N, C-alpha and C positions, 0 to 999 in steps of 0.2 A: 301290339304288332301292327294293327290297322293304322294307328297314329303315325308310326314310323314310315309305313308305306306311303301315306298321304304326304308326309313331309318330303320324302324322296321324290314323289311326283311333282310337288311344288318346286323343288330345286330344278328338276328336269324342265318344267314349264318355264322357269326363268331363263334357262339356256336357249330353249326353242324360241322364246319371245324375241330375243335379239336377232335371230335369223329372220323371223317373220317381219319384224319392223324394217329390216334392210331390204327385204324382197318387195315390200309394199310400194306400188307405183306412186302413191301420194305420201306426203310427210306425216305419217300416222305416229302419234306419240307412243313411245315404248310402254308407258303405264297403261294405256288403253288396251294394247295387245295383251299385257299381263293380266289385267282384270278379266278379259274375255277368256283366257286360258284357265284362270281360276274358276270361273263359272262352269267351264267344261269339266273340270275335275269334280266339282260339286255334283254334277249330273250323273257321274259314274261311281262316286264314293258313297258308301253307306252312312258314314258319319264324318264330321269334320274335326279339326283340332281346336280345342278351346283353351286358350292360355289365360291365366289370371292377369288382370290388367297391370298390376305392378311388375309382374315378370315380363310381360310384353314390352312395357316401357323401358325397363332396365336392359333388356336384351338388344333392342334395336336403336334407341335414340342416342345413348352416349357415343357409340362409335361413329354414327353418322354426323353428329354435331362436331365431334373431335376432328374428323377428316375435313369437314367444311372449314373449320377454323384454321386448320393447318394449311390448306391450299389457297385460301382467298388472297388475292393480291393486296398487300398491306398499303402500298402507295395509293391505290385507288380508294381504299377504305378510309384513309386519313384525309385525302384530298377532298372527298365529298362527304365528310363526316356529318356536317350539318344536315344535308339532304337525307342521308341514311338514317341518322337519329330521328329526324322528323317522321320518316316513314315507319321506322322500327318501333318507335315509342308512341308518338302522337297519333299516327294513323291507327295503331292497334287500339288505343283507348277510344278513339273516335268510332272505330268499327264495332267494338264491343258494345258501346252505348247505343249507337244508331241501329245496328242489326239486332241487338238483343231485344229492344223494345219492338222492333218491326216483327220479329218472329213470334213474340208473345201476343202481339196484336193480331197477327195472321192466323196463329194456331193457339187459341186460348187454352187448349189441353196441355200445352207445354208451359210449366211454371216459369216465372220470370228468371229465377236463378238458373234453371236449366237452359233457358234461352240465352242468357249471358254466357254460360259455359260453352254452348254451341258457337256463339259469335266469337268467343275468345279463341277457340281452337281453329276457327275458320280464318282468323286474321293472319297467321303465318303464311308466307308464300314459298314456292319451291322453284329455285333457279335451275335445278337439274332437268325438270320437265321442259322449261323454256329452252334450255340448251339443246335438247333433242329436237325441238321445233326449229331452232335457229340454225341448225346445220344446213338447211336448204334456203332459208331467208336470214342472212346474217344480221344479228342485232348489233347496233353500234357498241364499241368496246366500253365506252364510258357508261352507257345505259346498262350494259350487262354487269359491270362492276357495281353499280348502284343497286341493281336487283340482287346480286349476290350478297352484298353487305347488308341490305335490308333483311334478306331471308336468314342470314346468320344471326342477327340480333333479334328479329321479331319472333323467331322460334322460342327464344327464352321469354320475352315479354308476353307473348300470347299464351304460352303454357302456364306461366305464373298467374296470369289473369284467370285462366281456367281453374287453377287450383283454388283461388279465392271463391269463384262462383260455385264450384262443387262443394266446398266447405259450407257456403251459405245454404245450399240446397240440403245438405245433410243435417245442419244444426238449426236452420230457420232463422239465423241471426247474422247480421253484417254490420261492421263498424268501419266507417271510412278512415277514421284516425288510426285505428288499430291496423287496418289493411295497409295504410301508407307506411307505418313503422315496420310492419312485417315485410313489406316489399323492399324497403331499404336494407333491412337485415339480410333478406334472401339474396339481394344483389351483391352486397358487400361481402358476405360470407362465401357465397358461391364463387365470385371472382378471386377472392383471396385464397381460398382452398385450391382452386384450379391452378393458379400461378405457383403457389408454394409447393404443392404436391408434385407438380411436374418438374420444377427446378430441383427439388430434392431427389426425385427419381433419376433425373439426368446426371446430376453430380455423382450419385451413388454408382450408376452404371459406368460412368467415365472413369472413376477411380478403380473399379474392378477391372475394366478393360485395359487400363494402363499397367496394372499389376499382373493380370492373368492372361491378357490377350483378348481380342474381340472375337466373339462367336456370333456370326450374323443371325443365326436362328434365334438365339437368346435375345438379341437386340430387337428383333421383330416382335417377339412375344412381349417384351417390355412395352414397346409402343402400343401393342394391342390392349395391354392391361391398364395402361395409364388412364384412359377415359373412364373405365369402370371404377378404378380406385378413387379418382377424383370425385366421381358422381356419388359413390357410396359414402365417402367421408363427408362431403358437403351435406348430404341428406342426413347423416347422423348428427351433424352439428346444426340441424334445422336451417341450413342454407339451401340455395338453389343448385341442385345437382346438374340442371340443364346449363346454367351459366358456368358452372365448374368445368363441364365437358368442353364448352366453347372456349373458355379461357385456357384450358389445358392445350387445346389444339393451336391456338395463337402463340402461346408460350413455346410450344414445341417447335413451331416454325422459326422463331427467333433463335432458339437454342441450336437449331440445325445450321445456322449461319456460321457457327464456329468451325464447322467442317471436321469435327473429331471422329465421326463415324467413317468406317471404311467404305470405299466406292461400291463394293459388292453388296454391302449391307443396304445402302441406299437403293440400289437397283432392285434387289429382291423385295425390300420393304415397300417400294412403290407399287410393285406388281401385286403384292399381298393386299395392300390397302385398297387398290382399285378393284380387286376381286371381291373383297368384303363389302365395299360400297355398292357394287353392282348387285351382289347377292342379297344384301339386306334390303335395299330398295325394291328389288324384284320380289322377294318373299312377302314384303308388306302388301304390294299391289296384287300379287297372285292370291295371297291370303284373303284380301278384300273380295276378290271375285269368288273365292270358294265359300265365303260367308254370305255372299249377296242374296241368294235365294231365301235363306232363313231371315235375313234382315228385311227383305221385301215383305215377307209374311207378317213379321212383327210390326213393321211400320204401317202396313195396311190395317192391322187390327186397331192401332192407335187412331188412325184417320177415321175408321168407322165409328169409334167411340166419340169423335167430334161431331158426328151427324152427317158425314159425307160417305155414303156407301160405295161410291165409285173410286177405285184405286188411282184413277187418272189424276186425282188431287195430289198424289205424291209427286208426279212430274211437274204440276203447277207450282207446288211449294219449292221444288228444287230450282226451277227457272226463275221464280220470283226472288229467291235468295241470291242467285247469281247476279241478277240485275241490280239488286240492292247493293251488293258488294262492289260491283263495277261503278255504280253511281257514287257511292261513298268514297271510293278510291279516286275517282275522277275529280270530285269536289276538292278533296284534300290536295291532290297534285296541282290543280289549277290555282287554289288559294296560295299554296306554297310558292308556286312560280311567280304569282303577282307580288307576293311579299319580297321575293328575291330581287325582282326587277325594280321594285320601289326602293329597296335598300341600296341597290347598286347605283340608281339614279341620284340618290341623295349624297352618296359618297363620290360622285363624279366619274364613276366607272361605266364603261360601255359593255353591255352584255347582249349578245345577239339573241333575239327572241326566237325560241324554237317553234317549229310548225305545230299546228294543232294536231296533226297526225302523229307527231312524236309524243305529244302529251297523251293522246288517246292510246298509243302503243304502250306507254308506261302503265296505263290502267289495265289494258287487256293482258299484258305480260304478267300480271300478278296472279298466276295460277296457283292452285293448291295442290299439295302432293303428299309425300310420305310422312312428314311430321304431323300434318293435320290428321291423317289416318291413324298413325300410331297414337296420337294424343286422344282422339275420340274413343278409341277402343279401350282406354284406361278408365272410362266412366265406371263407377262401382255398380255391381249388380243389385245390391240391396242397400236400404237406408239403415240408420243406426238402430231403428226399432225392428228390423228384420223384414220390412215391407219392400217390394220391388222398387228400384230406382225409377222415378217417373219418366216415361217417354224415352227410355234408353235406346230401344231399337229404332225408334223414329229419328232420334238425334244422330245415331250412327248412319242410318240410311241417308239422311239429308246431307251429312258431311261427305259420304261417298258419292252421292249424286252431284254435289257441288264440284268435287274433284274432277269427275268425268266431264261435266259440262264446261268447266273452265278450261280444261285441256283442249276440248273440241273447239271452243271459242277462240283460243289462242292459235290453234292450228289454222283456222279459217281467217281470223282477223289480222294476225301479225303480217302475213304475206301481203295482204291488201294495204295495210297502213304503212309498211316500210318499203314496199316496192317502188323504186324510182324516187325515193325521198331524198332531198338535198339535206345532208346532215351538217350540223355545226362542225367546224374544223377541230380535229383532235391533234394533240402534240405528237410529233414523230419521235420514235426512239431509235432510229437508225444510227444517228451520230453517237448516242450513248452506247449502243452495241459496239460500234467501231472502236470507240475509246476504251471500252472494257476489254475487248479482244487484244488491242495493242498493249494495254497495261499488263494483262496477264501474260502475253508473250514476252514482254520485257522482263517480267519477274521470273519467268521460266529460264531465260537466257542467263540472268544473274545467278540463279540457283545452280545451273549446270557449270557455269564458270567457277563458282565458289567450290563446288564439289571437285572439279578438275584440279584446282590449286591444292586442295587437301590431299589428292592422290599423287601429285607430282613428287617424285623422289622417294616415295614410300612403297612403291610396287614395281615389280618387273615389267608389268604391262601398262606403264604410264603412256607409252606411245600409242597403244591401242585405245586407251581412254581418250587421248587427244583427238585421234582420228574419228572415233564414234561421236564424241561431243561436237565436233565441227559439223558433222552431217545433221545432227539434231538441231543445233543452233541455226543452221541454214534454213531449216523448215520454219522456225519461228521468225527469222528475219524476213522470209518471204511473206508470212502473214502480216507482219508490221508494214512492209512496203505496200501490200495489196490494200490494207485498210487505211493507209495514210494518203493514198493517191486521190486525186479529184478529177472530175470531168471525164473525158474519154478514157484516160488511163485507168481510172477507177472502174469504169464499166467493163473494160477488157479484163482487168484483174478479177473482178467478181465473176465474170463469165468463165474464166479459166478455173476459178475455184469450184464452180458448179460442175464443169466438165471433169475435174479431178475427182469430185465426190461421186459422180456417176460411174467413172471407171473403177474407183475403189470399191463401190458397192457391187459392181459386176464381178470384180475379182474375188471379193469376200463370198459372194453367192457360189461361184465356181469352186472355191476352196472348201466350202461346207459340203457341197454335193460330192466332192472327191473323198472327203472324210467319211461321209455316209457310205459311199461305194466300198471303201476299204473295210469298213465295219461289216457290211453285208457279206463280203467275201471272206470274212474272218481273218483278214491280214493284220488287223489291229484289234485290241480288246475293246469291249463295250465301255469299260471305264474310261479308256483313253478317248473314245469317240465322244463321250459326254463332256469331257474336259475340253477337248479341242473345239467342239461345237459351241460350248459356253464362251470360249475366247472369241470366236468369230461373231457370236451374237452381240457381245459387248462392243466389238469393233463396229458392227453394223449400226448399233444404236448411236455410237459416237458419230459416224459419218452420215447417218440419215438426218441428223439435225441440220437446220439451215445455218 
């Protein structure tokens, strides 16, 4: 019962954290607020929740990685694929080696294999935390896409490297050749399972939907189960469940482009996935805060065993690791940039040299977050011989400290580095949007015209069909005219469109308030209230979009 109460308190803290972050006069990262609330829960709770590492890993990582893969912009991912792969793979290996040796040198009580495991799990970055900071100091779109792509792929590479390091710590043996072959199999099997499993699930549900009809609730549950199924199947085949979850998310995004799901299914599913993402990330950070006092005690004991009686050394270790991570990342970004400029110069291309502040921002923006925390908590409690896993509490505390300090550093550093910075020009997508809206409107007119011809002569209300279709097609023709105009006429048309949207939203709001009034006065049933309000909500979502 106590564990259930604590879990409910953690979920309540996740809700409250969002309010507190918005009330904060400074751009305080949401994870920092959640960690503080978790520490508050620990001060009043008699005992905490202790999940088995493999359960914790399975419970949180597959859905988070799946959602990230589903939502990441694919055009930006492929456009900057070389930069993203360099950060997601090359920088991870560079960080594991450099930081691993540094941690072992700084804290000899931490075995080298454990230091490599810590470095591996600290290598993945978290764009969600950066997004929270970027709400007040906007990060350039292209840089944000690179950070998102890097975080999506380095989650997998960092966690796979951690797996090798933990295996070396457990067995005391490591073979580079065997590790390389294992990595190739993990990557190949994980990606293949993720893609195949997702396509089979999508084909199966589409066949059933066409035969039996689509039930939105079932479709949402299928989407929620896919990452877990892909993860477990890949793990059973000795592949990477992490890469399987990522591949499943990317495959799902491509499958969705067929448009076979109902609109109501997509609306509800988006809301559910956003809620799960917010809750899962929040529970991880609140859970960290709830475990923090115990982790501090365990880490302090390890530090005392190294000959440093003062716990202040914990803070020194955390700051030193953060500095090392920033330096390693800055070196990699600078070398990669020089290589890109050199290659462009040899091919005769002109590439505008970015400001040193943008390069520094790329380094500072590499904050650590939920995946780092979820991964470090999966360190085993005992070795194969039954002895305690060396420096486990210290490793978890150092990872937690790095998360907190990196978030604070980005909160302070990004506004300074990006404020007033002249950014390289980015391509405008306004013309693409206009072309897409015109093409979709023309397709709609053709569909209405085709349906009208089918109805002519076959129904008594053919005249009514013609009258209604003329009104609908006129709306689409107005959209085509507004998007096809240029210069002053285009500005007037777009201004009229904004005014129309403003009036429609005001009308929808009044309509909904009247529906609620009728329901409160018992003039209509509550079931009808819910249905009519749902319709107005969908209309508001439609007209609230730019």
